[in-house]
Legacy VTK file of the C-alpha trace (Angstrom):
# vtk DataFile Version 3.0
C-alpha trace
ASCII
DATASET POLYDATA
POINTS 173 float
0.000 0.000 0.000
1.296 3.327 -0.972
0.234 6.464 0.871
-0.688 9.635 -1.024
-1.191 13.170 0.049
-4.394 13.782 1.891
-4.373 10.422 3.553
-5.569 8.370 0.556
-4.102 4.932 0.062
-3.917 3.282 -3.301
-4.829 -0.309 -3.439
-4.495 -1.593 -6.932
-6.745 0.487 -9.093
-9.049 1.559 -6.375
-8.120 4.405 -4.164
-9.151 4.117 -0.582
-9.516 7.464 1.087
-9.263 7.641 4.801
-9.783 11.391 5.189
-12.272 12.863 2.801
-11.894 16.219 4.567
-8.277 16.453 3.514
-9.127 15.528 -0.057
-11.920 18.087 -0.191
-9.648 20.701 1.308
-7.164 19.975 -1.434
-9.897 20.323 -4.067
-11.099 23.518 -2.458
-7.519 24.774 -2.323
-7.011 24.122 -6.027
-10.390 25.823 -6.685
-9.310 28.735 -4.532
-5.998 28.841 -6.374
-7.816 28.961 -9.711
-10.046 31.741 -8.430
-7.016 33.513 -7.002
-5.219 33.171 -10.343
-8.252 34.511 -12.150
-8.503 37.449 -9.731
-4.751 38.060 -10.024
-5.016 38.048 -13.834
-7.885 40.532 -13.673
-5.886 42.777 -11.347
-2.885 42.505 -13.673
-5.063 43.433 -16.665
-6.526 46.376 -14.735
-3.080 47.538 -13.646
-1.741 47.191 -17.185
-4.701 49.202 -18.502
-4.117 51.855 -15.819
-0.420 51.898 -16.717
-1.309 52.399 -20.414
-3.724 55.215 -19.508
-1.021 56.901 -17.447
1.497 56.471 -20.270
-0.914 58.025 -22.776
-1.647 60.860 -20.354
2.085 61.440 -19.821
2.683 61.427 -23.577
-0.072 64.019 -24.050
1.348 66.170 -21.265
4.835 65.887 -22.772
3.467 66.973 -26.166
1.736 69.963 -24.526
5.000 70.827 -22.760
6.951 70.851 -26.008
4.330 73.056 -27.662
4.544 75.494 -24.734
8.362 75.402 -24.743
8.394 76.163 -28.472
6.034 79.072 -27.825
8.437 80.403 -25.185
11.303 80.175 -27.663
9.242 82.036 -30.261
8.326 84.744 -27.779
11.983 85.144 -26.792
13.056 85.409 -30.433
10.397 88.050 -31.130
11.432 89.985 -28.033
15.108 89.840 -29.025
14.235 91.129 -32.511
12.254 94.030 -31.008
15.048 94.773 -28.541
17.599 94.837 -31.367
15.356 97.177 -33.378
15.054 99.495 -30.374
18.821 99.404 -29.848
19.394 100.260 -33.506
16.939 103.171 -33.250
18.650 104.273 -30.042
22.082 104.202 -31.673
20.810 106.238 -34.625
19.173 108.788 -32.317
22.322 109.064 -30.198
24.483 109.533 -33.283
22.151 112.249 -34.566
22.086 114.030 -31.198
25.893 113.849 -30.922
26.244 115.275 -34.430
23.883 118.109 -33.531
25.770 118.888 -30.323
29.075 118.861 -32.218
27.597 121.190 -34.846
26.564 123.600 -32.083
30.059 123.442 -30.581
31.522 124.198 -34.035
29.170 127.160 -34.451
30.249 128.467 -31.033
33.901 128.074 -32.050
33.165 129.902 -35.329
32.320 132.973 -33.245
36.028 133.093 -32.360
35.504 131.912 -28.779
38.261 129.745 -27.316
37.792 126.044 -26.667
38.268 126.695 -22.948
35.434 129.222 -22.893
33.099 126.937 -24.864
33.873 124.070 -22.478
33.236 126.300 -19.492
29.928 127.609 -20.895
28.708 124.097 -21.677
30.077 122.471 -18.524
31.987 119.833 -20.449
35.680 118.899 -20.505
37.868 120.799 -22.958
38.786 117.509 -24.638
35.143 117.208 -25.747
35.287 120.593 -27.487
36.692 119.718 -30.889
37.175 121.842 -33.930
36.077 120.259 -37.131
38.880 119.452 -39.471
39.301 122.003 -42.247
37.745 120.782 -45.457
39.835 120.503 -48.612
38.663 122.579 -51.613
37.461 119.460 -53.446
35.524 118.339 -50.377
33.981 121.776 -49.973
33.014 121.766 -53.662
31.594 118.257 -53.421
29.672 119.111 -50.234
28.301 122.279 -51.821
27.362 120.389 -54.967
25.557 117.726 -52.955
23.764 120.416 -50.970
22.745 122.416 -54.099
22.221 119.486 -56.430
24.687 120.677 -59.131
25.962 118.079 -61.559
29.579 119.369 -61.856
28.971 120.912 -65.287
31.582 123.399 -66.399
31.142 126.326 -68.801
31.978 124.244 -71.860
28.984 121.970 -71.265
31.153 119.018 -70.285
30.796 117.199 -67.025
33.728 117.512 -64.635
34.241 114.575 -62.271
35.569 115.744 -58.913
37.407 112.588 -57.996
39.688 112.325 -54.961
42.763 112.071 -57.192
41.890 115.446 -58.779
41.507 116.927 -55.317
44.957 115.710 -54.291
46.526 117.088 -57.459
44.937 120.510 -57.034
45.831 120.596 -53.356
49.446 119.695 -54.091
49.779 122.477 -56.716
LINES 1 174
173 0 1 2 3 4 5 6 7 8 9 10 11 12 13 14 15 16 17 18 19 20 21 22 23 24 25 26 27 28 29 30 31 32 33 34 35 36 37 38 39 40 41 42 43 44 45 46 47 48 49 50 51 52 53 54 55 56 57 58 59 60 61 62 63 64 65 66 67 68 69 70 71 72 73 74 75 76 77 78 79 80 81 82 83 84 85 86 87 88 89 90 91 92 93 94 95 96 97 98 99 100 101 102 103 104 105 106 107 108 109 110 111 112 113 114 115 116 117 118 119 120 121 122 123 124 125 126 127 128 129 130 131 132 133 134 135 136 137 138 139 140 141 142 143 144 145 146 147 148 149 150 151 152 153 154 155 156 157 158 159 160 161 162 163 164 165 166 167 168 169 170 171 172
C-alpha cells in the first residue's frame, strides 16, 4: 500500500480514502488557487490598462509641454528682434544728437571763442570741445554740390568729375 497526500491509500486500481476532509480541502484549495489566479489576472489586466492610460496621459502632457516650450522660444526670439530694433533706433538717435551737439560746438567756435570758454559755458571737458577738421577745396566743392544738387557741369557743357585724385593734385599744386 502506498500512501498519497491527503491520507488516501492506493490499493491496486481503487483508491481508498481515509480522510475525505483532507481531499476536499485539497480540491477547495485548487479551486481557490484557480479563483485567485483569475482574480490576479484581472488585477494585472486592470493595472496594465491603468499603466497604459497613465502612459498616454504622460505622452499628451509631454506633447503639450513641447508646444509650450516652443512658444516660449518664439516669444523670446520676437522679443530679441524688437530689442535689437530698439537698440538700432537708439544708436541712430544718439548719433544724430551727438552730431547736432558737435555742430553747435563748431558754431560756437566759429564765433572766435576759445575752446576753454566753450567748455566752461557748456560744462563739459575741454577735450570734448573739438574743432572740425578744415575741409579741402574738393571736399567743400563736393559738399556744396551735394547740398545744391549741381551736376559738376563746367562752362563748356562738359561734365567735370571731382574725384579724390583730382583733389589731391589741385591741393598739391
